[in-house]
Backbone bond lengths (Angstrom), bond angles and torsions (degrees), N, CA, C in turn:
res aa  C-N    CA-C-N  psi(-1)  N-CA   C-N-CA  omega(-1)  CA-C   N-CA-C  phi
1 X - - - 1.467 - - 1.522 109.70 -
2 X 1.333 116.84 133.67 1.453 121.19 177.23 1.524 110.62 -67.38
3 X 1.331 116.00 159.18 1.452 120.70 172.18 1.519 109.72 -146.85
4 X 1.316 115.53 156.07 1.457 121.95 176.33 1.521 108.33 -104.23
5 X 1.330 115.96 134.43 1.461 121.10 177.45 1.523 108.92 -124.05
6 X 1.336 114.73 139.68 1.465 121.47 -177.10 1.523 110.69 -100.49
7 X 1.334 115.16 128.39 1.457 120.53 174.86 1.530 108.05 -68.32
8 X 1.351 119.26 122.28 1.465 120.14 -174.24 1.526 113.70 -73.86
9 X 1.326 117.71 -13.47 1.459 120.88 -179.74 1.521 111.10 -93.16
10 X 1.324 116.79 -52.59 1.465 121.41 -175.39 1.529 112.84 -92.59
11 X 1.319 118.20 -16.69 1.451 120.60 -179.51 1.514 114.30 80.46
12 X 1.316 117.57 3.63 1.461 119.53 -179.21 1.526 110.07 -81.82
13 X 1.318 115.82 152.39 1.452 122.32 177.47 1.523 109.77 -104.57
14 X 1.322 115.58 144.91 1.467 121.36 172.36 1.525 107.66 -124.91
15 X 1.333 115.47 154.21 1.461 121.37 176.49 1.525 107.95 -104.02
16 X 1.314 116.36 122.59 1.462 121.47 171.36 1.522 106.94 -97.59
17 X 1.331 116.00 115.81 1.466 120.62 -172.01 1.524 109.93 -127.64
18 X 1.330 117.64 79.48 1.467 119.71 -178.60 1.521 113.65 -62.21
19 X 1.340 117.32 -23.08 1.463 119.33 178.82 1.519 111.81 -63.82
20 X 1.343 116.79 -27.42 1.460 119.92 179.85 1.522 112.14 -76.36
21 X 1.323 118.12 -6.75 1.460 120.46 177.73 1.521 111.64 -66.56
22 X 1.340 116.63 -14.60 1.456 119.77 178.69 1.507 113.86 -83.51
23 X 1.340 117.53 -2.45 1.463 119.12 -178.77 1.526 109.78 -65.53
24 X 1.332 117.53 137.86 1.468 119.73 -179.59 1.520 112.69 -60.89
25 X 1.346 118.42 -24.14 1.458 120.77 -174.08 1.514 113.59 -98.07
26 X 1.325 119.23 2.18 1.459 119.50 -179.30 1.521 110.72 -57.98
27 X 1.328 115.10 128.98 1.460 123.43 177.81 1.519 112.59 63.94
28 X 1.327 116.89 20.24 1.457 121.90 174.97 1.513 108.89 -112.66
29 X 1.332 117.17 152.53 1.461 120.96 -179.43 1.513 112.27 -104.49
30 X 1.306 119.18 4.39 1.452 119.85 -178.26 1.526 111.08 -103.95
31 X 1.320 116.09 157.47 1.456 121.16 177.08 1.520 108.90 -75.27
32 X 1.321 116.37 137.56 1.458 121.07 -178.56 1.526 110.71 -63.13
33 X 1.317 118.47 128.93 1.466 119.81 178.28 1.515 110.85 -72.99
34 X 1.338 117.26 162.83 1.467 119.13 175.41 1.516 110.80 -56.96
35 X 1.329 115.60 146.98 1.452 120.55 -178.61 1.523 110.88 -74.55
36 X 1.325 115.71 155.48 1.462 123.81 170.95 1.526 111.96 50.14
37 X 1.338 115.60 53.55 1.453 119.99 172.15 1.509 114.38 65.55
38 X 1.321 118.27 40.92 1.457 120.51 173.89 1.509 114.09 118.58
39 X 1.328 118.36 -2.60 1.453 120.87 -178.08 1.522 110.16 -83.74
40 X 1.334 117.31 127.34 1.457 122.21 173.55 1.525 108.12 -97.53
41 X 1.329 119.06 121.05 1.467 119.96 -176.64 1.519 113.42 -68.17
42 X 1.330 117.96 -13.63 1.460 120.46 -178.15 1.529 112.41 -95.22
43 X 1.312 118.36 -6.46 1.466 120.64 -178.65 1.532 111.09 -80.58
44 X 1.348 117.56 150.24 1.467 120.48 176.42 1.526 111.31 -55.33
45 X 1.314 115.43 139.47 1.455 121.37 -177.90 1.510 113.59 96.98
46 X 1.328 116.42 -13.29 1.465 120.47 -178.32 1.529 111.99 -112.62
47 X 1.311 116.41 26.19 1.468 121.08 -175.37 1.528 112.22 -59.50
48 X 1.328 117.62 -28.87 1.468 119.97 -178.17 1.523 111.85 -69.41
49 X 1.321 117.61 -12.19 1.460 120.83 -178.57 1.527 112.63 -91.10
50 X 1.329 117.35 4.54 1.461 121.55 176.48 1.522 108.85 -121.50
51 X 1.321 118.47 163.99 1.468 119.71 171.15 1.526 110.93 -58.51
52 X 1.312 115.73 162.82 1.466 121.51 -177.71 1.528 110.53 -60.27
53 X 1.314 116.91 134.43 1.464 120.93 -175.38 1.529 112.07 -66.40
54 X 1.341 114.43 145.95 1.458 122.18 175.94 1.521 110.38 -96.60
55 X 1.325 115.49 -35.26 1.464 122.05 -176.73 1.512 107.81 -150.79
56 X 1.314 116.58 142.48 1.460 121.28 173.31 1.517 108.20 -154.17
57 X 1.319 115.50 143.05 1.461 121.59 173.75 1.522 107.97 -101.64
58 X 1.339 114.89 124.89 1.460 121.35 -179.64 1.520 109.50 -132.94
59 X 1.328 117.74 155.97 1.464 119.57 175.11 1.518 110.73 -70.22
60 X 1.307 115.74 166.46 1.464 120.28 177.77 1.521 109.54 -54.90
61 X 1.307 116.18 133.00 1.457 121.14 -178.41 1.511 113.64 96.22
62 X 1.338 117.67 -12.97 1.451 120.43 176.80 1.511 111.03 -71.02
63 X 1.314 116.42 147.78 1.458 121.42 -177.55 1.523 110.40 -115.01
64 X 1.340 117.67 147.07 1.463 120.45 178.19 1.528 110.87 -52.75
65 X 1.316 115.93 131.51 1.455 121.03 177.27 1.507 115.08 90.25
66 X 1.355 118.33 -11.34 1.465 117.78 -179.61 1.527 110.00 -82.94
67 X 1.329 116.64 -179.85 1.461 121.11 -172.43 1.530 113.52 -98.82
68 X 1.349 117.41 22.24 1.469 120.40 -177.67 1.529 112.57 -92.57
69 X 1.304 119.20 6.89 1.464 123.68 -175.18 1.525 111.74 -67.45
70 X 1.335 114.71 158.26 1.464 120.95 172.16 1.527 111.24 -112.79
71 X 1.338 117.98 -32.26 1.464 124.82 171.63 1.522 106.44 -135.56
72 X 1.328 116.32 139.92 1.466 119.34 -175.30 1.524 109.38 -139.92
73 X 1.358 116.27 137.95 1.466 122.35 -177.32 1.526 108.67 -126.43
74 X 1.340 116.24 136.20 1.455 121.08 177.42 1.529 109.03 -152.79
75 X 1.342 118.68 161.80 1.463 120.46 178.51 1.524 111.08 -63.01
76 X 1.326 115.74 145.38 1.455 120.09 174.46 1.530 109.13 -63.72
77 X 1.313 115.95 135.68 1.462 120.02 -179.22 1.526 111.54 -64.71
78 X 1.323 116.51 -28.91 1.463 121.99 178.76 1.530 108.29 -121.29
79 X 1.328 117.79 75.06 1.472 120.33 -170.00 1.521 113.41 -73.97
80 X 1.329 114.75 143.10 1.458 120.29 171.16 1.527 110.24 -75.11
81 X 1.338 117.15 -33.89 1.463 123.33 179.84 1.526 108.56 -138.38
82 X 1.325 116.62 155.89 1.467 121.89 -179.86 1.524 111.07 -127.64
83 X 1.330 115.57 148.80 1.466 121.57 176.85 1.523 111.12 -71.66
84 X 1.323 116.89 -34.25 1.462 121.15 -174.63 1.521 111.26 -70.70
85 X 1.325 115.74 139.01 1.461 121.02 174.73 1.517 112.70 116.01
86 X 1.317 115.43 -178.46 1.455 122.48 -179.48 1.531 109.80 -105.38
87 X 1.325 115.88 144.99 1.452 120.98 177.10 1.528 108.55 -85.37
88 X 1.319 116.40 99.07 1.455 122.14 -178.45 1.525 109.65 -106.75
89 X 1.321 116.38 131.32 1.461 122.61 173.97 1.524 108.57 -112.21
90 X 1.327 116.48 137.72 1.446 118.79 179.44 1.520 110.41 -154.16
91 X 1.312 115.26 159.37 1.451 121.78 176.60 1.512 110.79 -101.85
92 X 1.329 115.51 154.11 1.460 122.07 175.24 1.527 105.98 -135.95
93 X 1.339 115.10 84.56 1.450 119.47 -171.65 1.523 109.86 66.08
94 X 1.325 116.52 -123.63 1.466 120.69 178.66 1.520 112.60 -81.46
95 X 1.339 117.37 -5.28 1.457 121.33 -173.83 1.530 111.87 -98.08
96 X 1.343 115.31 157.09 1.464 122.21 177.58 1.516 109.47 -124.95
97 X 1.325 115.02 144.24 1.453 119.90 176.01 1.520 109.31 -149.52
98 X 1.323 115.29 165.02 1.466 121.02 174.26 1.516 108.50 -147.50
99 X 1.306 116.17 158.75 1.462 120.86 -179.24 1.523 110.43 -67.39
100 X 1.315 115.28 153.06 1.466 121.32 -174.18 1.511 113.50 -81.30
101 X 1.329 115.39 62.62 1.462 121.09 179.42 1.524 108.86 -90.80
102 X 1.312 116.10 136.34 1.458 122.40 178.90 1.515 109.25 168.60
103 X 1.292 116.00 -147.73 1.466 121.23 176.61 1.513 107.99 -151.40
104 X 1.317 115.84 147.48 1.461 122.08 178.67 1.523 107.27 -140.63
105 X 1.324 116.38 109.36 1.460 121.55 -172.38 1.520 111.61 -124.61
106 X 1.308 115.24 153.43 1.464 123.53 176.61 1.524 108.45 -110.48
107 X 1.330 116.63 132.79 1.462 121.96 176.83 1.519 107.69 -114.04
108 X 1.320 118.00 108.54 1.461 121.84 176.43 1.519 107.13 -79.44
109 X 1.324 116.73 120.10 1.456 122.02 -165.30 1.525 114.13 -85.58
110 X 1.321 117.29 -19.75 1.460 120.05 -174.44 1.519 109.58 -158.60
111 X 1.305 116.08 158.03 1.463 121.71 174.76 1.528 111.07 -75.85
112 X 1.327 116.75 -23.91 1.467 121.64 -169.70 1.525 111.75 -83.72
113 X 1.290 117.38 115.14 1.451 121.85 178.13 1.528 109.88 -68.77
114 X 1.324 115.89 131.76 1.460 120.28 176.50 1.508 114.93 90.90
115 X 1.331 118.64 -11.21 1.467 120.70 179.15 1.521 109.85 -75.95
116 X 1.332 116.92 135.05 1.458 121.13 175.06 1.523 109.56 -84.36
117 X 1.315 116.22 155.45 1.461 120.47 -175.74 1.519 111.50 -56.85
118 X 1.334 117.85 -41.87 1.457 120.52 -179.76 1.509 114.31 -66.42
119 X 1.337 117.16 -16.15 1.461 121.02 179.89 1.526 112.83 -86.92
120 X 1.330 117.33 -9.00 1.458 119.89 -178.69 1.524 110.17 -76.49
121 X 1.331 118.41 148.72 1.461 120.87 175.14 1.515 110.91 -66.47
122 X 1.338 118.03 156.49 1.466 121.11 -175.81 1.527 113.57 -54.54
123 X 1.324 117.20 -37.09 1.456 119.23 -179.47 1.519 112.87 -62.89
124 X 1.323 116.83 -37.83 1.463 120.04 178.95 1.530 110.93 -71.56
125 X 1.333 116.91 -38.74 1.462 119.21 176.79 1.523 110.07 -64.09
126 X 1.331 116.92 -39.84 1.471 120.47 178.62 1.526 110.94 -61.95
127 X 1.337 117.43 -37.18 1.464 119.98 176.89 1.520 111.26 -64.15
128 X 1.329 116.42 -41.49 1.456 119.81 176.95 1.527 110.67 -60.46
129 X 1.327 116.83 -46.35 1.464 120.88 179.51 1.525 111.15 -61.35
130 X 1.331 116.64 -35.57 1.465 120.14 176.48 1.523 111.05 -67.01
131 X 1.341 116.91 -36.30 1.463 119.95 177.94 1.521 110.70 -65.24
132 X 1.337 117.23 -42.84 1.477 119.11 174.64 1.524 109.91 -54.32
133 X 1.330 115.69 -49.07 1.464 120.97 -176.69 1.527 111.26 -63.24
134 X 1.327 117.11 -45.32 1.461 120.59 -177.79 1.530 111.59 -63.10
135 X 1.341 116.57 -40.17 1.452 118.47 179.28 1.536 111.13 -67.91
136 X 1.311 117.75 -36.66 1.462 120.80 178.36 1.520 110.92 -66.20
137 X 1.322 116.86 -41.69 1.459 120.38 178.56 1.527 111.13 -62.65
138 X 1.323 116.96 -37.04 1.458 120.21 179.05 1.528 111.03 -70.94
139 X 1.332 116.68 -46.09 1.462 120.02 -174.95 1.527 112.81 -70.47
140 X 1.320 118.43 -26.92 1.456 118.35 -178.42 1.527 112.68 -71.55
141 X 1.342 116.75 -7.06 1.463 119.95 173.76 1.530 111.91 -74.61
142 X 1.331 116.64 -15.50 1.462 121.22 178.48 1.527 107.89 -85.03
143 X 1.313 117.38 111.34 1.463 122.03 -173.92 1.526 112.94 -66.68
144 X 1.326 118.03 -13.98 1.461 120.60 178.71 1.525 112.34 -75.95
145 X 1.315 116.61 -19.66 1.466 121.34 -172.73 1.521 110.42 -95.52
146 X 1.345 116.74 136.49 1.458 121.27 -177.62 1.518 113.28 -113.20
147 X 1.316 117.71 -22.58 1.460 118.97 -176.18 1.522 110.48 -154.03
148 X 1.327 114.85 158.93 1.461 121.81 177.64 1.516 108.10 -135.09
149 X 1.323 115.51 134.27 1.459 121.36 172.61 1.521 108.32 -118.40
150 X 1.332 116.08 120.59 1.456 121.97 170.64 1.522 106.76 -97.89
151 X 1.319 116.37 133.84 1.458 119.61 -178.62 1.526 110.63 -146.87
152 X 1.325 114.62 160.69 1.459 121.28 179.23 1.516 108.93 -138.32
153 X 1.331 116.56 130.60 1.452 122.77 173.13 1.524 107.78 -108.02
154 X 1.327 117.44 113.88 1.456 121.74 -179.03 1.525 108.53 -108.70
155 X 1.313 116.26 113.30 1.449 120.39 176.15 1.517 113.06 97.44
156 X 1.324 115.27 156.16 1.460 121.63 -176.59 1.518 111.81 -59.46
157 X 1.325 117.53 -42.59 1.465 120.60 -177.08 1.526 112.09 -66.15
158 X 1.327 117.29 -20.61 1.465 121.78 179.78 1.520 112.91 -94.20
159 X 1.337 116.87 -2.18 1.458 120.01 177.49 1.510 115.30 104.35
160 X 1.342 118.36 4.85 1.461 120.05 178.90 1.522 109.71 -72.06
161 X 1.319 116.67 139.35 1.462 121.35 179.43 1.521 112.60 -115.02
162 X 1.321 117.34 -7.83 1.461 121.66 173.79 1.527 108.61 -131.32
163 X 1.319 116.15 141.86 1.460 120.35 -175.40 1.520 112.62 -73.41
164 X 1.322 117.69 -33.02 1.460 121.31 -175.39 1.537 109.29 -62.41
165 X 1.331 116.76 128.73 1.461 122.02 -171.17 1.526 111.12 -62.21
166 X 1.335 115.16 124.98 1.453 120.85 -179.60 1.521 109.75 -155.05
167 X 1.305 115.81 158.14 1.455 122.52 171.89 1.518 107.85 -123.80
168 X 1.325 115.59 174.72 1.455 120.24 -178.12 1.525 110.00 -134.91
169 X 1.308 114.70 159.84 1.463 122.47 178.75 1.519 107.94 -134.01
170 X 1.329 116.49 129.49 1.456 121.23 173.40 1.521 108.33 -124.50
171 X 1.321 115.71 123.71 1.464 122.49 174.98 1.515 108.48 -100.15
172 X 1.333 116.01 135.68 1.455 122.30 -172.23 1.531 112.09 -122.27
173 X 1.325 116.75 151.94 1.473 119.60 174.76 1.525 112.33 -85.29
174 X 1.328 117.52 4.36 1.457 123.66 178.90 1.523 108.72 -136.27
175 X 1.328 116.77 171.71 1.461 121.21 174.32 1.520 109.13 -90.72
176 X 1.343 118.55 133.20 1.461 120.14 175.86 1.527 110.54 -61.49
177 X 1.330 115.69 146.26 1.457 121.23 -177.76 1.524 111.98 -57.08
178 X 1.342 117.25 -39.33 1.459 120.29 -178.49 1.527 111.39 -64.60
179 X 1.320 116.47 -43.85 1.461 120.16 178.63 1.529 110.44 -66.45
180 X 1.328 117.26 -38.66 1.464 120.26 177.67 1.526 110.93 -61.31
181 X 1.335 116.44 -41.67 1.465 119.92 179.55 1.523 110.64 -65.79
182 X 1.332 116.77 -42.00 1.467 120.24 177.01 1.523 110.97 -61.16
183 X 1.314 115.98 -45.39 1.459 119.76 -177.63 1.527 111.41 -66.12
184 X 1.343 116.90 -37.75 1.461 119.60 179.07 1.522 110.61 -65.10
185 X 1.339 116.93 -44.19 1.456 120.14 177.98 1.513 112.26 -64.81
186 X 1.337 115.78 -41.73 1.458 119.69 179.00 1.524 111.43 -66.29
187 X 1.331 116.72 -36.35 1.460 120.02 179.82 1.536 111.02 -68.90
188 X 1.331 116.70 -39.37 1.465 119.97 178.79 1.531 110.49 -63.46
189 X 1.329 116.73 -40.61 1.469 121.07 177.60 1.517 110.85 -64.31
190 X 1.345 115.71 -43.24 1.470 120.46 -179.26 1.527 111.08 -65.17
191 X 1.321 116.32 -40.73 1.467 119.62 179.75 1.528 111.47 -63.03
192 X 1.310 116.94 -31.69 1.455 120.83 -179.04 1.523 112.41 -82.32
193 X 1.352 116.85 -40.91 1.457 120.56 -170.69 1.524 114.50 -115.90
194 X 1.332 116.58 -9.19 1.466 121.83 -178.48 1.524 111.60 58.61
195 X 1.320 114.95 37.52 1.460 121.82 175.65 1.530 108.79 -140.90
196 X 1.313 115.76 153.70 1.466 121.03 176.02 1.523 109.01 -77.81
197 X 1.326 117.31 127.46 1.455 121.69 179.88 1.526 111.51 -61.82
198 X 1.318 117.71 -36.99 1.457 120.33 -179.47 1.530 110.79 -67.74
199 X 1.333 116.95 -39.98 1.467 120.15 176.51 1.530 109.98 -62.69
200 X 1.339 116.90 -40.57 1.461 119.84 178.25 1.521 111.16 -66.43
201 X 1.327 117.30 -37.88 1.467 120.13 176.48 1.520 110.27 -60.96
202 X 1.323 116.70 -46.79 1.470 120.11 179.80 1.522 110.50 -59.45
203 X 1.326 117.45 -45.43 1.465 120.14 -179.80 1.523 111.87 -61.92
204 X 1.328 117.42 -46.38 1.462 120.02 -177.85 1.524 111.59 -68.24
205 X 1.334 117.01 -42.51 1.463 119.30 -179.11 1.529 111.62 -65.37
206 X 1.325 117.46 -38.71 1.470 119.49 177.17 1.528 110.79 -66.91
207 X 1.330 117.16 -35.08 1.462 120.54 179.71 1.520 111.21 -69.76
208 X 1.345 117.25 -44.29 1.454 120.48 -178.28 1.526 112.45 -79.42
209 X 1.330 116.52 -38.51 1.457 120.80 173.59 1.512 116.64 80.39
210 X 1.317 118.82 -19.16 1.461 120.10 -169.94 1.526 113.13 -72.97
211 X 1.315 118.39 -22.70 1.465 120.98 179.82 1.527 112.06 -109.57
212 X 1.309 118.17 8.31 1.463 122.44 176.78 1.517 109.37 -89.74
213 X 1.332 116.82 126.67 1.458 121.22 178.95 1.527 112.20 -97.87
214 X 1.334 116.88 -30.18 1.474 120.67 -178.73 1.521 107.97 -165.63
215 X 1.309 116.54 149.39 1.462 120.40 170.36 1.513 110.31 -153.48
216 X 1.321 115.75 152.50 1.458 122.02 170.43 1.524 107.07 -128.67
217 X 1.312 117.93 -163.46 1.464 120.03 -174.32 1.527 113.01 -61.56
218 X 1.332 117.05 -32.19 1.458 118.69 -172.30 1.509 116.09 -113.23
219 X 1.341 118.79 -14.53 1.457 120.28 -170.16 1.526 110.67 -142.22
220 X 1.324 115.15 153.63 1.461 120.91 178.86 1.524 108.62 -132.21
221 X 1.332 115.54 136.99 1.459 122.85 174.52 1.513 108.28 -105.83
222 X 1.318 116.83 127.47 1.457 119.64 -175.54 1.525 111.27 -141.64
223 X 1.323 114.28 157.61 1.459 121.46 168.74 1.521 106.78 -90.58
224 X 1.334 119.03 120.07 1.465 120.30 -175.52 1.521 111.96 -63.55
225 X 1.310 115.73 155.32 1.465 123.15 -176.54 1.528 112.29 -56.35
226 X 1.331 117.52 -40.36 1.471 122.16 -177.39 1.529 109.29 -124.23
227 X 1.319 118.40 72.49 1.468 121.00 -176.03 1.525 111.50 -71.09
228 X 1.314 115.64 141.93 1.459 120.38 179.88 1.523 111.96 -77.24
229 X 1.328 116.75 -32.81 1.462 121.23 -177.28 1.521 108.48 -135.60
230 X 1.339 118.25 162.86 1.466 119.97 176.32 1.531 111.80 -58.39
231 X 1.310 115.47 132.43 1.464 123.75 175.73 1.525 113.65 66.45
232 X 1.339 117.19 22.34 1.465 117.95 166.64 1.526 107.87 -55.96
233 X 1.329 116.52 133.12 1.461 121.28 -171.77 1.522 110.00 -134.45
234 X 1.337 115.48 135.35 1.459 121.15 176.56 1.524 109.76 -113.72
235 X 1.330 115.17 143.92 1.464 122.12 172.74 1.529 106.16 -119.18
236 X 1.350 116.41 117.89 1.464 121.27 -170.25 1.534 109.81 -127.40
237 X 1.328 118.72 132.62 1.467 119.87 174.13 1.524 110.82 -68.54
238 X 1.330 116.40 142.59 1.461 120.29 177.64 1.532 111.19 -71.89
239 X 1.311 116.87 -37.52 1.464 121.00 178.83 1.524 109.47 -82.91
240 X 1.318 117.18 138.31 1.457 120.76 -176.69 1.529 110.85 -67.56
241 X 1.341 115.27 132.00 1.471 122.01 172.78 1.519 106.97 -158.98
242 X 1.312 117.89 128.98 1.462 120.33 -177.57 1.520 112.63 -87.69
243 X 1.337 117.34 -25.81 1.457 120.71 -177.49 1.514 111.47 -118.46
244 X 1.320 116.46 126.53 1.467 120.21 179.30 1.520 111.30 -58.92
245 X 1.326 117.06 -38.28 1.462 119.88 -176.83 1.518 112.43 -66.14
246 X 1.348 117.24 -13.95 1.460 120.89 178.51 1.527 112.53 -85.14
247 X 1.332 117.34 -6.88 1.457 120.28 179.00 1.531 110.21 -63.73
248 X 1.329 118.40 130.40 1.469 119.35 176.95 1.522 110.69 -68.61
249 X 1.322 117.80 145.36 1.457 120.04 -179.64 1.531 113.41 -54.60
250 X 1.322 117.85 -27.83 1.462 120.85 -178.34 1.527 112.79 -64.96
251 X 1.332 117.43 -19.84 1.465 120.78 -178.93 1.523 113.23 -91.33
252 X 1.315 117.56 -8.51 1.457 119.90 -175.99 1.521 112.57 -69.32
253 X 1.331 118.26 -27.98 1.468 120.07 177.63 1.524 110.21 -64.50
254 X 1.341 117.26 -41.01 1.451 120.37 177.40 1.514 112.08 -66.44
255 X 1.332 117.05 -38.18 1.459 120.53 176.77 1.526 110.35 -66.66
256 X 1.324 116.95 -39.93 1.464 120.33 178.14 1.525 110.85 -61.63
257 X 1.325 116.78 -41.31 1.469 120.30 176.89 1.528 110.89 -60.84
258 X 1.338 116.68 -47.87 1.461 120.77 -177.25 1.525 111.20 -66.01
259 X 1.324 117.78 -43.29 1.456 120.40 -179.32 1.521 111.04 -66.94
260 X 1.326 117.17 -45.46 1.457 119.62 179.84 1.515 112.02 -61.99
261 X 1.337 117.20 -44.87 1.455 120.71 -179.85 1.524 111.14 -65.23
262 X 1.314 117.59 -39.17 1.464 120.98 178.51 1.524 111.12 -62.64
263 X 1.322 117.29 -46.00 1.461 120.40 -179.11 1.527 111.20 -67.23
264 X 1.326 117.74 -36.79 1.469 119.59 177.75 1.522 110.74 -65.45
265 X 1.329 117.42 -39.29 1.466 120.22 178.65 1.523 111.08 -66.96
266 X 1.308 117.29 -40.36 1.458 119.55 175.32 1.522 110.98 -62.87
267 X 1.333 116.99 -40.52 1.463 120.12 178.28 1.527 111.35 -62.37
268 X 1.337 116.76 -43.56 1.467 119.42 -179.33 1.525 111.43 -70.38
269 X 1.333 116.55 -41.19 1.461 119.80 -175.59 1.521 112.05 -72.25
270 X 1.336 117.16 -33.80 1.462 120.88 -170.60 1.524 112.82 -119.08
271 X 1.335 117.80 13.65 1.462 123.14 176.53 1.523 111.84 60.13
272 X 1.339 115.45 56.15 1.462 123.54 173.35 1.532 111.54 55.74
273 X 1.326 117.35 64.47 1.465 119.57 -175.91 1.523 112.41 -75.49
274 X 1.313 115.06 157.47 1.466 119.18 163.25 1.528 107.41 -67.73
275 X 1.329 116.28 149.44 1.460 118.55 178.44 1.516 110.72 -155.96
276 X 1.330 114.63 159.35 1.462 122.31 168.76 1.517 108.46 -111.62
277 X 1.314 115.96 136.69 1.462 123.00 177.78 1.521 107.75 -121.90
278 X 1.344 116.31 133.45 1.467 121.52 -178.59 1.516 109.98 -133.47
279 X 1.311 116.13 134.73 1.454 122.29 173.70 1.519 108.47 -98.20
280 X 1.336 116.78 115.06 1.464 121.52 176.57 1.520 108.17 -99.01
281 X 1.314 116.19 122.78 1.455 121.26 -177.15 1.528 109.38 -139.89
282 X 1.313 115.92 161.26 1.457 120.75 -175.79 1.516 113.22 -68.55
283 X 1.338 117.50 166.59 1.461 121.95 179.03 1.526 111.50 -58.41
284 X 1.322 115.64 148.33 1.461 120.59 -177.18 1.524 112.42 -65.11
285 X 1.324 116.61 -32.51 1.468 119.83 -175.41 1.522 112.57 -99.18
286 X 1.338 117.77 13.14 1.463 121.79 177.40 1.527 108.08 -131.87
287 X 1.299 116.70 91.73 1.458 121.39 -172.07 1.524 111.43 -95.77
288 X 1.315 114.94 153.43 1.466 123.09 174.72 1.527 112.25 54.27
289 X 1.322 116.45 52.00 1.455 121.44 177.97 1.525 110.06 -76.39
290 X 1.322 116.85 133.76 1.461 120.79 -178.22 1.524 112.47 -75.77
291 X 1.340 117.64 -21.64 1.458 119.86 -172.61 1.521 114.31 -101.55
292 X 1.335 118.06 -9.68 1.474 119.82 -176.58 1.517 110.32 -117.92
293 X 1.344 116.42 156.30 1.459 122.54 -170.26 1.531 107.11 -145.38
294 X 1.314 117.58 117.70 1.463 118.66 -179.66 1.533 109.92 -66.13
295 X 1.322 115.86 155.08 1.463 120.80 179.52 1.525 109.52 -164.48
296 X 1.311 115.80 164.52 1.464 122.92 177.46 1.521 108.29 -111.14
297 X 1.327 116.64 134.04 1.461 122.10 175.92 1.525 108.91 -114.01
298 X 1.325 116.39 134.52 1.466 122.71 179.24 1.521 107.49 -121.36
299 X 1.326 115.71 126.41 1.462 121.81 -175.60 1.526 109.53 -121.89
300 X 1.343 118.74 95.69 1.472 119.99 175.25 1.525 110.83 -62.44
301 X 1.308 116.66 143.25 1.462 121.65 179.83 1.531 107.25 -95.07
302 X 1.316 116.01 96.58 1.461 121.91 -176.55 1.528 112.08 -115.84
303 X 1.292 117.37 -0.20 1.460 122.57 179.65 1.510 108.62 -167.61
304 X 1.312 116.25 -164.34 1.461 121.19 -179.29 1.522 109.87 -126.06
305 X 1.309 116.05 146.18 1.460 121.38 173.92 1.519 107.86 -77.76
306 X 1.325 117.31 127.91 1.453 121.55 -175.14 1.518 113.01 -105.50
307 X 1.341 114.49 -171.26 1.451 120.86 -175.45 1.521 113.49 -62.24
308 X 1.345 117.09 -36.75 1.459 118.45 -179.85 1.522 110.68 -63.16
309 X 1.329 116.30 -44.83 1.463 119.82 -179.45 1.537 110.97 -63.65
310 X 1.332 116.56 -44.94 1.459 119.85 179.31 1.522 110.94 -64.02
311 X 1.313 116.42 -40.28 1.449 119.65 -173.73 1.514 114.72 -79.51
312 X 1.338 116.73 -29.16 1.460 120.13 -173.46 1.522 114.22 -109.01
313 X 1.337 116.78 -24.76 1.462 119.54 -172.17 1.511 112.72 82.79
314 X 1.354 117.55 -3.56 1.453 122.01 174.69 1.526 109.88 -87.57
315 X 1.325 115.86 147.68 1.458 121.03 175.41 1.525 108.94 -115.32
316 X 1.321 116.79 139.09 1.462 122.29 175.54 1.519 107.73 -105.70
317 X 1.314 117.09 114.16 1.463 122.86 -174.87 1.529 109.21 -117.40
318 X 1.332 118.69 116.41 1.462 120.55 -178.33 1.525 114.67 -80.66
319 X 1.337 118.04 -5.25 1.465 121.22 -175.19 1.523 110.48 -115.57
320 X 1.334 119.32 107.79 1.466 120.76 177.22 1.526 110.81 -60.13
321 X 1.333 117.50 145.12 1.468 119.45 -177.86 1.520 112.94 -62.62
322 X 1.325 118.02 -29.60 1.472 120.36 178.64 1.528 110.65 -63.21
323 X 1.341 116.79 -39.21 1.465 120.38 178.42 1.522 110.69 -70.24
324 X 1.339 116.61 -41.30 1.460 119.97 179.80 1.520 110.90 -62.06
325 X 1.341 117.09 -45.14 1.466 120.42 -179.02 1.526 110.69 -64.19
326 X 1.324 116.99 -40.53 1.466 119.57 178.91 1.527 110.59 -62.91
327 X 1.318 116.12 -40.77 1.462 120.44 179.07 1.526 110.39 -62.81
328 X 1.334 117.04 -41.46 1.465 120.22 179.51 1.521 111.55 -70.52
329 X 1.336 117.81 -35.35 1.469 119.15 175.71 1.520 110.71 -61.98
330 X 1.318 117.31 -44.30 1.462 121.50 -179.23 1.536 111.21 -67.19
331 X 1.321 116.70 -31.32 1.468 119.29 -179.18 1.514 111.78 -71.48
332 X 1.330 117.55 -13.33 1.460 120.39 177.82 1.501 113.41 -69.39
333 X 1.317 117.73 -15.43 1.457 120.80 -179.30 1.511 111.91 -84.63
334 X 1.357 116.73 -7.37 1.462 119.91 -175.63 1.514 113.20 -78.07
């Protein structure tokens, strides 16, 4: 059984997940080959090779478990956290720990093996975004869970172990340290100015234009003012919303357009890079927060984090965000 342990100095939590030690790719640097001599467990027709599905979108007449799905969700075979069990908190001398209660799910984004997310048509991307939302709405009914992180690892350098395009969802009984830091900073800004910092960022970036890579009616893609790595990219809704799951379905088409266009521009500008994508959203039990604003962060893998970054917490970025945004704007013409 997994467990969470709290660092007594920094206050950060880590997940110890011995069940994941059975993964074929643990401590390996290569991408996992297809199973059973060429079989991809995420391709249509191979549903029996994955855990039982939790959610799937199928056309009218499709039956649960058949291969007519367009998006499919199931528990991770090697979960970091599990829904089953009791949420127990306990001390061990000066240390704190809790049982590894949560959820760890895989979202297969497309039927097409080898297709990258940015290559999917807007309708398929919108279905994926709806699946993220539907799973969050379902999981927030569990009072033990406090936060959800949706993320995607694209490419070997980003941590992907299967080629078939997929994202993952982990629900936690605590708030991730990164989200807590964002919320604390956003709350301090709101307390001082009575405005959402993210809304102010969107307004200023749209006015100045130099760090905006793309925008449509509802969403803006920008290079943040202080990027940690070259071509760090944020996708932010123009309308204030603290929780992604609160987005009305009518807005998902606009988000699908913005996300697809952003990924295509990154692919053209950087020759199809590996990347990590993370959805940062507010706590499940704190809805409609005035000071926080959900957003998507995309981190292309163009180098490695070294000893200085690990040791200091500072990042050295050779690419100013103004140059990165200009490059992405120009790549939109391709």
